[in-house]
C-alpha positions as CSV (number, residue, x, y, z in Angstrom):
1,M,-74.1,-0.9,-77.3
2,V,-71.1,-2.3,-77.6
3,I,-70.2,-5.4,-75.8
4,A,-66.6,-4.7,-74.3
5,E,-64.4,-7.6,-74.4
6,K,-63.6,-9.4,-71.4
7,K,-60.0,-11.0,-71.8
8,Y,-59.3,-14.0,-69.9
9,S,-55.9,-15.4,-69.1
10,Y,-55.2,-18.6,-67.4
11,D,-52.1,-17.3,-66.3
12,D,-53.5,-14.8,-63.7
13,N,-50.0,-13.1,-62.0
14,S,-52.1,-10.1,-60.5
15,Y,-51.6,-11.2,-57.4
16,L,-48.1,-11.0,-58.0
17,N,-48.1,-7.1,-59.5
18,E,-50.2,-6.3,-55.9
19,D,-46.8,-7.7,-53.7
20,I,-44.9,-5.8,-56.0
21,Q,-46.8,-2.6,-55.7
22,N,-46.7,-3.4,-51.7
23,N,-43.1,-3.7,-52.2
24,T,-42.3,-0.6,-53.8
25,K,-45.2,1.2,-51.6
26,K,-43.4,0.2,-48.7
27,A,-39.8,1.0,-49.7
28,K,-40.8,4.4,-50.8
29,R,-41.8,4.4,-47.4
30,T,-39.0,3.2,-45.8
31,N,-36.6,5.5,-47.9
32,K,-38.5,8.3,-46.7
33,K,-37.8,7.3,-43.3
34,K,-34.1,6.8,-44.0
35,K,-34.1,10.3,-45.5
36,R,-35.9,12.0,-43.0
37,T,-33.8,10.2,-40.5
38,L,-31.0,11.4,-42.1
39,K,-31.8,14.7,-42.2
40,L,-32.7,14.4,-38.7
41,M,-29.2,13.1,-37.7
42,S,-27.5,15.7,-40.0
43,A,-29.7,18.7,-38.2
44,V,-28.4,17.4,-34.2
45,F,-24.6,17.1,-35.6
46,W,-25.1,20.7,-37.0
47,V,-26.4,21.9,-33.6
48,V,-23.8,20.2,-31.5
49,F,-21.2,21.0,-33.4
50,I,-22.2,24.8,-33.6
51,T,-23.0,24.5,-30.0
52,S,-19.4,23.1,-29.0
53,A,-17.8,25.6,-31.4
54,L,-19.6,28.1,-29.3
55,I,-18.6,26.9,-25.9
56,F,-14.8,26.4,-26.9
57,I,-15.0,30.3,-28.2
58,L,-16.8,31.5,-24.8
59,L,-14.0,29.1,-23.1
60,R,-11.0,31.4,-25.0
61,Y,-12.9,34.6,-23.9
62,T,-12.6,33.9,-20.4
63,T,-8.9,32.8,-20.3
64,I,-8.2,36.0,-21.9
65,T,-10.9,37.8,-19.8
66,E,-8.8,36.4,-16.8
67,A,-5.4,36.7,-18.0
68,E,-6.4,40.4,-18.2
69,Y,-7.7,40.7,-14.6
70,R,-4.6,39.0,-13.6
71,I,-2.4,41.7,-15.7
72,H,-4.4,44.6,-14.5
73,S,-4.0,43.1,-10.9
74,L,-0.3,43.0,-11.2
75,K,-0.2,46.4,-12.7
76,K,-1.8,47.6,-9.7
77,E,0.4,46.1,-7.2
78,I,3.3,47.2,-9.2
79,K,2.2,50.9,-9.1
80,E,1.7,50.1,-5.4
81,L,5.3,49.2,-5.0
82,E,6.4,51.8,-6.8
83,N,4.5,54.1,-4.6
84,Q,6.2,52.1,-1.5
85,L,9.7,52.6,-3.1
86,Q,9.1,56.3,-3.7
87,D,7.7,57.1,0.1
88,I,11.4,54.6,1.0
89,K,13.2,57.0,-1.2
90,V,12.2,60.2,0.5
91,T,12.5,58.5,3.9
92,Y,16.3,57.9,3.0
93,D,17.1,61.0,1.6
94,S,15.3,62.9,4.5
95,L,17.7,60.6,6.7
96,T,21.0,61.1,4.8
97,R,20.7,65.1,4.4
98,S,23.7,66.7,6.2
99,D,22.0,68.8,8.1
100,I,19.5,66.3,9.7
101,I,22.3,64.2,10.7
102,E,24.0,67.3,12.1
103,E,21.2,68.2,14.1
104,I,20.7,64.8,15.3
105,A,24.3,64.6,16.3
106,I,24.1,67.8,18.1
107,K,20.8,66.9,20.1
108,K,20.9,63.5,20.7
109,A,24.2,62.5,20.8
110,N,25.7,65.7,22.4
111,M,28.0,66.3,19.9
112,Q,29.6,69.5,19.6
113,Y,32.3,70.8,16.5
114,P,36.0,70.2,17.3
115,K,37.8,73.2,18.8
116,Y,41.1,73.9,17.3
117,D,43.6,72.5,20.0
118,Q,41.2,69.3,19.6
119,M,42.4,69.3,15.5
120,V,44.5,66.8,14.5
121,F,47.0,67.3,11.0
122,L,47.6,65.1,8.5
123,D,51.0,64.9,6.4
124,I,49.9,63.2,3.6
125,E,52.2,64.2,0.9
126,N,55.1,61.8,-0.9
127,K,53.5,59.0,1.2
128,D,51.6,55.8,0.6
129,D,47.9,55.3,2.0
130,T,49.2,52.9,4.1
131,E,51.7,54.8,6.0
132,L,50.3,57.4,7.3
133,T,50.6,58.4,9.9
134,V,48.9,61.4,12.4
135,L,50.8,64.4,13.4
136,G,49.9,66.5,16.2
137,E,51.1,69.6,16.8
138,D,53.9,68.6,19.3
139,D,54.5,65.0,17.2
140,S,57.1,64.1,14.9
141,I,57.9,61.2,12.4
142,D,59.7,58.1,14.1
143,E,62.6,57.0,11.9
144,Q,63.1,53.6,12.7
145,G,59.2,52.9,12.4
146,L,56.0,52.3,14.8
147,K,54.7,48.8,15.6
148,E,52.6,47.0,13.4
149,E,49.7,47.1,15.9
150,K,50.5,50.7,16.1
151,K,50.7,51.5,12.7
152,L,47.2,49.8,12.3
153,F,45.4,51.7,15.2
154,T,47.2,54.9,13.3
155,Y,46.0,54.4,9.9
156,L,42.5,53.6,11.3
157,K,42.1,56.9,13.2
158,A,43.7,58.8,10.5
159,S,41.5,57.4,8.1
160,I,38.3,58.1,9.9
161,K,39.1,61.7,11.0
162,K,39.9,62.1,7.0
163,L,36.5,60.7,6.0
164,Y,35.1,63.3,9.3
165,S,36.8,66.3,7.6
166,L,35.7,65.5,4.1
167,L,32.1,65.4,5.7
168,D,32.7,69.2,6.8
């Protein structure tokens, strides 16, 4: 048999090697923990980021939905107002028809058509609108002019009769 040779050294640094090995094992463990922590932090960051992005998108959609709801309600209100306007126009048209006005005037106001002897005829040839005078059957134009009050009253009376004759 062969006897193994044992080497002795007086300078035994084996305890140093053990410390270095222990330190490298600890460093590897701390590096693994740091990597694991870094991965965990990265995962948490991305989850928070994606969640906040989704919440932001949902908030935008809720804002858009609320705006669409307001638009819809305003369009509905516009339709209601247009219907009311149409009803008012129909009422206005029915109240401004001449046959209805005539009926109301005859029944409620006891008005009647003028007879021929109640009619007043206007002479409007070669005269301005400001100088209109009412001529009856027996009346004649005063050459010297009428007083201011009489002219105004006569003008108003003639204008009203002119408008009334246009309605017929």
